[in-house]
C-alpha positions as CSV (number, residue, x, y, z in Angstrom):
1,M,-4.1,-103.2,-5.7
2,I,-6.3,-99.8,-5.3
3,P,-7.3,-99.8,-1.1
4,I,-11.3,-99.1,-0.7
5,V,-11.6,-96.2,1.3
6,E,-15.2,-95.2,2.9
7,A,-16.1,-91.8,1.2
8,A,-17.1,-89.1,3.8
9,S,-20.6,-88.7,4.0
10,E,-22.1,-85.5,3.4
11,E,-25.5,-86.2,5.2
12,G,-26.0,-84.5,8.5
13,D,-28.6,-84.5,11.1
14,L,-31.7,-82.2,10.0
15,Y,-32.3,-80.9,13.4
16,A,-30.3,-78.3,15.0
17,A,-30.9,-77.6,18.6
18,R,-31.5,-74.2,19.1
19,L,-29.1,-72.1,20.9
20,K,-30.2,-69.4,23.3
21,I,-29.9,-66.1,22.1
22,Q,-29.1,-63.4,25.2
23,P,-29.1,-59.9,22.9
24,R,-27.1,-57.2,24.5
25,S,-28.8,-54.1,25.1
26,I,-28.2,-51.1,22.9
27,Q,-28.5,-47.2,22.5
28,G,-28.8,-45.5,19.2
29,R,-31.3,-43.7,16.9
30,F,-32.7,-46.8,15.0
31,N,-33.6,-48.5,18.9
32,T,-35.2,-45.2,19.5
33,V,-37.0,-45.4,16.6
34,R,-37.8,-49.2,17.3
35,W,-39.5,-48.2,21.0
36,A,-41.4,-45.4,19.6
37,M,-43.1,-48.1,17.2
38,V,-43.7,-50.2,20.3
39,W,-45.3,-47.4,22.0
40,L,-47.2,-46.4,19.2
41,T,-48.5,-49.7,18.7
42,Q,-49.2,-50.9,22.3
43,L,-51.0,-47.6,22.8
44,L,-53.4,-48.2,20.1
45,F,-53.7,-52.0,21.0
46,Y,-54.5,-51.7,24.8
47,G,-56.0,-47.8,24.4
48,L,-58.6,-48.3,21.8
49,A,-60.3,-51.1,23.6
50,W,-61.5,-48.3,26.2
51,V,-62.5,-45.5,24.1
52,P,-65.9,-45.1,24.3
53,W,-68.2,-43.7,21.4
54,S,-71.8,-42.4,21.6
55,G,-72.7,-44.9,24.2
56,R,-70.6,-48.0,23.3
57,Q,-67.3,-48.9,22.5
58,A,-65.3,-47.2,19.6
59,V,-64.0,-50.5,18.2
60,L,-65.8,-53.7,18.5
61,F,-66.1,-56.5,16.4
62,D,-69.3,-58.0,17.4
63,L,-69.6,-61.2,15.8
64,A,-73.2,-62.8,17.5
65,E,-74.7,-59.4,15.9
66,R,-72.4,-59.7,12.8
67,K,-71.7,-55.9,13.0
68,F,-68.4,-54.1,13.2
69,Y,-68.3,-51.0,14.9
70,I,-65.1,-48.6,13.9
71,F,-65.9,-45.4,15.7
72,G,-68.9,-44.0,13.7
73,L,-68.6,-46.6,11.0
74,V,-70.8,-49.6,11.1
75,L,-70.0,-52.8,8.9
76,W,-72.4,-55.5,8.2
77,P,-71.8,-58.9,6.3
78,Q,-72.8,-57.2,3.0
79,D,-69.9,-54.8,3.3
80,V,-67.2,-57.6,3.0
81,V,-66.1,-55.6,-0.1
82,Y,-64.6,-53.1,2.0
83,L,-62.6,-55.9,3.9
84,A,-61.1,-56.9,0.9
85,L,-60.2,-53.5,-0.2
86,L,-58.5,-53.1,3.1
87,L,-56.6,-56.4,2.8
88,I,-55.7,-55.5,-0.5
89,I,-54.3,-51.9,0.6
90,S,-52.4,-53.7,3.6
91,A,-50.8,-56.1,0.9
92,L,-49.9,-53.8,-1.4
93,G,-48.3,-51.2,1.9
94,L,-46.4,-54.2,2.6
95,F,-45.1,-54.7,-1.0
96,L,-44.4,-50.7,-1.5
97,V,-42.3,-50.9,2.1
98,T,-40.7,-54.3,1.4
99,A,-39.6,-52.9,-2.3
100,V,-37.8,-49.6,-0.7
101,A,-36.8,-50.5,2.6
102,G,-36.7,-54.4,3.0
103,R,-37.8,-55.8,6.2
104,V,-38.7,-52.5,8.0
105,W,-42.2,-53.9,9.0
106,C,-40.3,-57.0,10.8
107,G,-38.0,-55.0,12.6
108,Y,-40.2,-52.3,13.7
109,A,-44.1,-53.2,13.9
110,C,-44.5,-56.6,13.5
111,P,-46.0,-58.1,16.5
112,Q,-43.4,-60.8,17.0
113,S,-41.0,-58.1,17.2
114,V,-42.7,-55.7,19.2
115,Y,-43.7,-58.5,21.8
116,T,-40.4,-59.8,22.0
117,E,-38.9,-56.7,22.5
118,I,-41.1,-55.8,25.4
119,F,-40.4,-59.3,27.1
120,M,-36.7,-58.8,26.8
121,W,-37.2,-55.5,28.8
122,I,-39.0,-57.1,31.4
123,E,-36.2,-60.1,31.5
124,R,-33.5,-57.2,31.8
125,R,-35.1,-55.5,34.4
126,I,-35.3,-58.7,36.6
127,E,-32.1,-60.7,35.6
128,G,-29.7,-57.8,34.5
129,D,-27.8,-57.3,31.1
130,R,-26.4,-59.7,29.1
131,S,-23.6,-60.8,30.9
132,A,-25.6,-61.0,34.1
133,R,-28.2,-63.2,32.2
134,L,-25.0,-65.4,30.9
135,K,-23.9,-65.9,34.0
136,L,-27.3,-67.0,35.5
137,D,-27.9,-69.5,32.4
138,A,-24.4,-70.9,33.6
139,S,-25.1,-71.1,37.3
140,P,-26.4,-74.1,39.3
141,L,-30.2,-74.3,40.6
142,G,-30.4,-72.0,43.4
143,M,-32.8,-70.0,45.5
144,R,-31.5,-67.2,43.7
145,K,-31.8,-68.5,40.2
146,I,-35.3,-70.0,41.2
147,G,-36.4,-66.5,42.5
148,L,-35.3,-64.6,39.5
149,R,-36.8,-66.9,36.7
150,S,-40.0,-67.4,38.8
151,A,-40.1,-63.3,38.7
152,K,-39.4,-62.9,35.3
153,H,-42.3,-66.0,34.1
154,G,-44.8,-64.5,36.7
155,A,-44.2,-60.6,34.9
156,W,-44.4,-62.6,31.4
157,A,-47.7,-64.2,32.7
158,I,-49.2,-61.3,33.8
159,L,-48.6,-58.9,30.6
160,A,-49.7,-62.2,28.5
161,L,-53.1,-62.5,30.2
162,W,-53.7,-58.6,29.8
163,T,-52.6,-58.9,26.1
164,G,-55.1,-61.6,25.6
165,F,-57.6,-60.3,27.7
166,T,-57.4,-57.1,25.6
167,F,-57.5,-59.1,22.3
168,V,-61.0,-60.7,23.6
169,G,-62.3,-57.2,24.5
170,Y,-62.2,-56.2,20.9
171,F,-64.9,-59.2,20.2
172,T,-66.8,-58.9,23.5
173,P,-67.6,-55.3,25.2
174,I,-64.3,-55.2,27.2
175,R,-66.2,-53.3,30.1
176,E,-68.5,-56.1,30.1
177,L,-65.5,-58.7,30.2
178,A,-63.8,-56.9,32.7
179,A,-66.8,-57.1,35.2
180,G,-67.6,-60.9,34.2
181,V,-63.6,-61.6,34.9
182,S,-64.1,-59.8,38.3
183,V,-66.8,-61.9,39.4
184,G,-65.6,-65.3,37.6
185,T,-68.6,-65.4,35.1
186,V,-66.6,-65.1,31.8
187,G,-68.4,-67.2,29.0
188,S,-66.7,-70.3,28.0
189,W,-65.6,-68.8,24.5
190,E,-64.4,-65.8,26.1
191,G,-62.3,-67.6,28.4
192,F,-61.1,-70.0,26.0
193,W,-59.8,-67.3,23.5
194,M,-58.5,-64.8,26.8
195,L,-56.2,-68.3,27.8
196,F,-55.5,-69.2,24.0
197,Y,-54.2,-66.2,22.8
198,A,-52.5,-65.1,26.1
199,A,-50.4,-68.7,26.2
200,F,-49.8,-67.7,22.3
201,T,-48.1,-64.3,23.3
202,Y,-46.1,-65.7,26.4
203,I,-45.1,-68.9,24.3
204,F,-44.0,-67.0,20.8
205,A,-42.8,-63.4,22.7
206,G,-41.1,-65.4,25.8
207,H,-39.4,-68.3,24.6
208,M,-39.5,-69.0,20.7
209,R,-38.7,-65.4,19.8
210,E,-36.3,-65.7,16.7
211,Q,-37.4,-69.0,16.0
212,V,-40.7,-67.7,14.7
213,C,-39.0,-65.2,12.5
214,K,-36.4,-67.9,11.3
215,Y,-38.8,-71.1,10.6
216,M,-42.4,-70.2,11.0
217,C,-42.7,-66.8,9.1
218,P,-43.3,-67.3,5.7
219,Y,-42.4,-63.6,5.0
220,A,-39.0,-64.4,5.5
221,R,-39.1,-67.0,3.5
222,F,-40.4,-65.2,0.2
223,Q,-39.4,-61.3,0.8
224,G,-36.0,-62.0,-0.9
225,V,-37.6,-62.0,-4.4
226,M,-39.2,-58.7,-3.3
227,F,-35.8,-56.9,-3.1
228,D,-33.8,-55.5,-6.0
229,P,-30.6,-53.7,-6.3
230,D,-32.1,-50.6,-5.2
231,T,-33.7,-52.1,-2.1
232,L,-32.4,-50.1,1.4
233,I,-31.4,-53.1,3.3
234,V,-28.5,-53.4,6.4
235,S,-25.4,-54.0,4.9
236,Y,-21.6,-54.3,6.2
237,D,-19.2,-52.3,3.9
238,T,-16.8,-55.4,3.1
239,A,-14.1,-53.1,1.5
240,R,-13.8,-50.8,4.2
241,G,-14.0,-53.5,6.8
242,E,-12.0,-56.0,5.5
243,P,-9.5,-57.4,7.1
244,R,-10.9,-57.5,10.6
245,G,-8.5,-56.7,13.4
246,S,-7.7,-55.0,16.7
247,R,-6.2,-51.5,16.6
248,R,-3.6,-53.1,18.1
249,K,-2.7,-55.0,15.0
250,A,-2.8,-51.7,13.1
251,A,-0.3,-50.1,15.9
252,E,2.1,-53.2,14.5
253,G,1.4,-52.4,11.2
254,L,-0.5,-55.4,10.0
255,P,-3.2,-54.3,7.1
256,V,-6.6,-54.3,8.8
257,G,-9.8,-52.3,7.9
258,D,-12.2,-50.0,10.0
259,C,-13.9,-53.5,11.8
260,V,-12.2,-53.9,15.5
261,D,-14.1,-57.6,15.3
262,C,-15.7,-56.8,18.5
263,E,-18.5,-58.8,17.5
264,W,-21.0,-56.2,18.9
265,C,-23.0,-56.6,15.8
266,V,-23.7,-60.1,17.0
267,Q,-24.5,-59.8,20.3
268,V,-27.4,-57.2,20.0
269,C,-29.0,-58.7,17.0
270,P,-32.3,-60.4,18.1
271,T,-31.8,-63.2,15.9
272,G,-28.3,-64.2,16.5
273,I,-26.9,-63.5,13.0
274,D,-23.5,-62.2,11.8
275,I,-24.5,-58.9,9.4
276,R,-20.9,-59.1,8.0
277,N,-21.5,-62.5,6.4
278,G,-23.8,-60.7,4.0
279,L,-27.3,-60.6,3.6
280,Q,-29.6,-63.6,5.4
281,Y,-33.4,-64.4,5.3
282,E,-33.2,-64.5,9.3
283,C,-32.1,-60.6,9.1
284,I,-35.4,-58.7,10.0
285,G,-34.0,-55.0,9.4
286,C,-34.1,-53.7,12.7
287,A,-30.8,-52.2,12.6
288,L,-29.8,-52.4,16.1
289,C,-26.4,-53.6,14.8
290,I,-26.0,-50.5,13.0
291,D,-26.2,-48.7,16.2
292,A,-24.0,-51.1,17.9
293,C,-21.2,-50.6,15.2
294,D,-21.8,-46.7,15.1
295,Q,-20.8,-46.7,18.4
296,V,-17.8,-48.4,18.3
297,M,-16.6,-46.5,15.3
298,D,-17.2,-43.3,17.7
299,K,-14.8,-44.8,20.0
300,V,-12.1,-45.9,18.0
301,G,-12.2,-42.5,16.0
302,R,-13.2,-44.1,12.3
303,P,-16.7,-42.9,10.4
304,R,-20.1,-44.4,11.3
305,G,-21.5,-45.9,8.3
306,L,-19.4,-49.5,8.3
307,I,-22.6,-51.3,8.8
308,A,-25.5,-49.0,7.5
309,Y,-28.7,-49.0,5.2
310,S,-27.4,-49.2,2.1
311,T,-28.2,-51.0,-1.5
312,E,-26.5,-53.7,-3.6
313,R,-26.1,-51.4,-6.5
314,S,-24.4,-48.6,-4.0
315,Q,-22.3,-51.1,-2.7
316,L,-21.1,-52.5,-6.2
317,E,-20.5,-48.8,-7.3
318,G,-18.4,-48.2,-3.9
319,K,-20.7,-45.2,-3.0
320,P,-20.6,-44.5,0.9
321,A,-23.4,-45.4,2.9
322,H,-24.5,-41.6,3.7
323,E,-25.7,-40.4,0.5
324,S,-27.3,-37.4,-0.4
325,W,-30.9,-36.7,-0.6
326,R,-30.9,-36.8,-4.5
327,E,-29.1,-40.1,-4.6
328,V,-31.5,-41.7,-1.9
329,L,-34.8,-40.3,-4.1
330,A,-33.3,-42.0,-7.4
331,H,-33.3,-45.4,-5.3
332,I,-36.8,-44.7,-4.3
333,L,-38.2,-43.4,-7.7
334,R,-38.1,-46.5,-9.7
335,P,-40.5,-48.3,-11.7
336,R,-41.2,-51.1,-8.8
337,V,-42.3,-48.5,-6.5
338,I,-43.9,-45.8,-8.7
339,L,-46.1,-49.0,-9.6
340,Y,-46.8,-50.0,-6.3
341,S,-47.5,-46.3,-5.2
342,S,-50.1,-45.6,-8.3
343,L,-51.7,-48.9,-7.4
344,L,-51.8,-47.9,-3.5
345,L,-53.2,-44.5,-4.4
346,F,-55.9,-45.6,-6.7
347,I,-57.0,-48.2,-4.3
348,C,-56.9,-46.2,-1.4
349,S,-59.0,-43.3,-3.2
350,G,-61.3,-46.1,-4.5
351,F,-62.0,-47.2,-0.6
352,A,-62.6,-43.6,0.6
353,W,-64.6,-42.6,-2.2
354,A,-67.1,-45.6,-1.3
355,L,-66.8,-45.1,2.3
356,F,-67.8,-41.5,1.5
357,T,-70.8,-42.1,-0.4
358,R,-72.0,-45.3,1.2
359,V,-75.9,-45.4,1.5
360,P,-76.3,-45.6,5.1
361,V,-79.1,-48.2,4.8
362,K,-79.4,-51.4,3.2
363,V,-81.9,-53.4,2.0
364,N,-82.2,-57.7,1.6
365,V,-85.2,-58.9,-0.3
366,M,-86.1,-62.4,-0.3
367,R,-89.4,-64.0,-1.5
368,D,-91.7,-65.8,1.4
369,R,-91.2,-69.6,0.1
370,A,-94.2,-70.6,1.5
371,S,-96.6,-68.5,-0.7
372,L,-95.0,-67.4,-3.7
373,A,-98.0,-66.2,-5.3
374,R,-101.8,-66.1,-4.9
375,E,-104.8,-64.9,-5.7
376,V,-107.0,-62.8,-3.6
377,E,-110.1,-60.6,-3.4
378,G,-110.9,-58.2,-6.2
379,G,-109.3,-60.3,-8.8
380,K,-105.6,-59.3,-7.8
381,I,-102.3,-61.5,-7.5
382,E,-100.4,-61.1,-4.3
383,N,-96.7,-61.7,-3.8
384,V,-94.9,-62.0,-0.3
385,Y,-91.8,-60.8,0.3
386,R,-89.5,-60.6,3.3
387,L,-87.3,-57.4,3.5
388,R,-84.5,-56.9,6.2
389,I,-83.9,-53.5,6.5
390,M,-80.5,-52.5,8.0
391,N,-80.1,-49.0,9.7
392,T,-76.1,-48.3,9.3
393,T,-76.3,-45.0,11.0
394,E,-76.1,-44.4,14.9
395,L,-79.5,-42.7,14.5
396,P,-82.5,-44.1,14.8
397,R,-84.6,-43.9,11.6
398,R,-87.9,-43.8,10.2
399,F,-88.7,-45.2,6.6
400,A,-91.1,-45.0,3.9
401,L,-91.8,-48.0,1.3
402,D,-93.2,-48.2,-1.8
403,V,-92.9,-50.2,-5.0
404,E,-92.8,-49.7,-8.5
405,G,-91.8,-51.3,-12.0
406,I,-95.6,-52.6,-12.7
407,P,-98.3,-50.6,-13.3
408,G,-100.8,-50.7,-10.5
409,A,-98.5,-52.3,-8.2
410,A,-98.9,-51.3,-4.4
411,I,-97.9,-52.6,-1.2
412,E,-100.9,-53.7,1.4
413,D,-101.4,-51.7,4.8
414,M,-97.8,-50.3,4.6
415,R,-96.9,-48.1,7.3
416,E,-93.8,-46.0,8.3
417,I,-90.9,-48.5,9.2
418,E,-89.0,-48.0,12.3
419,V,-85.3,-48.9,12.6
420,E,-83.3,-48.4,15.6
421,A,-79.9,-46.9,15.4
422,A,-77.1,-49.3,14.0
423,G,-80.3,-52.1,14.0
424,S,-82.0,-54.1,11.5
425,R,-85.8,-54.9,11.1
426,D,-87.3,-57.5,9.5
427,I,-90.5,-57.0,8.0
428,S,-93.6,-58.9,5.7
429,V,-94.4,-57.0,2.8
430,R,-97.6,-57.8,0.8
431,V,-97.4,-56.6,-3.0
432,R,-100.6,-56.6,-5.0
433,V,-101.4,-56.3,-8.9
434,D,-104.5,-56.5,-10.7
435,A,-104.3,-60.2,-12.6
436,E,-105.1,-58.8,-16.1
437,V,-102.3,-56.3,-15.9
438,L,-99.3,-58.7,-16.3
439,A,-98.9,-61.9,-18.6
440,P,-98.0,-65.1,-17.0
441,G,-94.5,-65.7,-15.6
442,S,-91.7,-63.6,-13.9
443,H,-91.3,-59.6,-14.2
444,P,-89.3,-57.3,-12.3
445,V,-90.3,-55.4,-9.4
446,Y,-88.5,-52.5,-7.3
447,F,-88.7,-51.5,-3.9
448,N,-88.0,-47.9,-3.1
449,L,-87.1,-47.6,0.8
450,Q,-86.3,-43.5,1.7
451,A,-85.8,-42.0,5.0
452,V,-88.6,-39.9,6.2
453,D,-86.3,-37.2,8.0
454,A,-83.2,-37.5,5.5
455,P,-84.7,-37.6,1.5
456,D,-81.4,-38.0,0.2
457,V,-81.2,-41.8,2.1
458,R,-82.7,-43.9,-0.3
459,V,-82.1,-47.2,-1.9
460,H,-83.6,-49.2,-4.8
461,E,-83.6,-52.9,-4.7
462,K,-84.8,-55.0,-7.4
463,A,-87.2,-58.5,-7.1
464,S,-89.6,-60.4,-9.2
465,F,-93.1,-60.4,-9.1
466,L,-94.5,-64.0,-10.3
467,Q,-97.9,-64.2,-12.4
468,P,-99.4,-67.5,-12.1
469,R,-100.8,-69.7,-15.2
């Protein structure tokens, strides 16, 4: 009789409890670049909101007035094409950078990585280095632990609130916002978004950290399909490093590679992976493991580059991590990169040309629905229009308006139109035509608006003139 034995189940728990990561602090050339990006991005973010420009904030997204101010550029809802081009440029730029050097955006400039690094810096200054933090985690709750944790979370909260305040300051003039905060008169929407963004920063950078990169960020999931054999990625040289072992084993005559199995590369990783296991979607390409491994190689007297930026092709061909500039250029100058670069250059050129040739005035013509067409004295037909004139410059303008396209067409009681700097004005315009000139129906008519003080500032807008039957 064949005994019946229950087969081992392959089912497992789909939920894995988070293992808290306490990264080791490391110094090196890539960490220096990383911190340079932290300083650059945060100086821009926190500083630009306070830069004045022509009596206003240099960068302000005024949703209430439906105008975006970017230094001397004023964008209106009709300029949505510029936003579309900017998004396309950003996407192509990300594709290009990823094709060349993998997830360097994630490791060096992504807001999640940047703020996580800042929050961890605060944590190290208050709780100590990695070993001190691990001891604090394992210690029982006491006055010292409560004091350190309270100081850390208090510092995090202050930074998060300042971040939320700065974020809202790009949509509400930040000096007005600061005055409102100081006396407790902040509007409900400003207060909500300030607290929401602060909580968002506090939770994501202080608590979730690598969880965002692993499970929430979609880029981590699809970036693999954007790699090819010539993409630079953080790689471990298996042929050189294996078998792993301490220098003691080498002294005993046992075969060992250059990897001393110190696990520094794991301890410095902000997502907690072991780069020696190969390319993983959790790797954000920060290269801190390279800095750590280089320091260890220096200590044991072995050449650097056991962990380095390399390509799949170089690894398969057994080439060293430190290639010549000619070999690096050979990796970069390939069809995909050339295609992305060409598209990016073309769209950036088009974007710059569109901004440079942008007419600094816009006109919207709308028919007056209350009076499409009517007969007035003198046997004339009158159509009434509503014109919205938008001055996109930061100088007040005076405009002259005329009409063409229909013989004898004229604007009744038309005077010069004054529009304030970066402002708009709605006017009512009555166009009259002799009844005998046109057949019944709809006929094209054109409004010409020209700046009195700048003849080259001129816009031509089409409308329709209705002749009743």
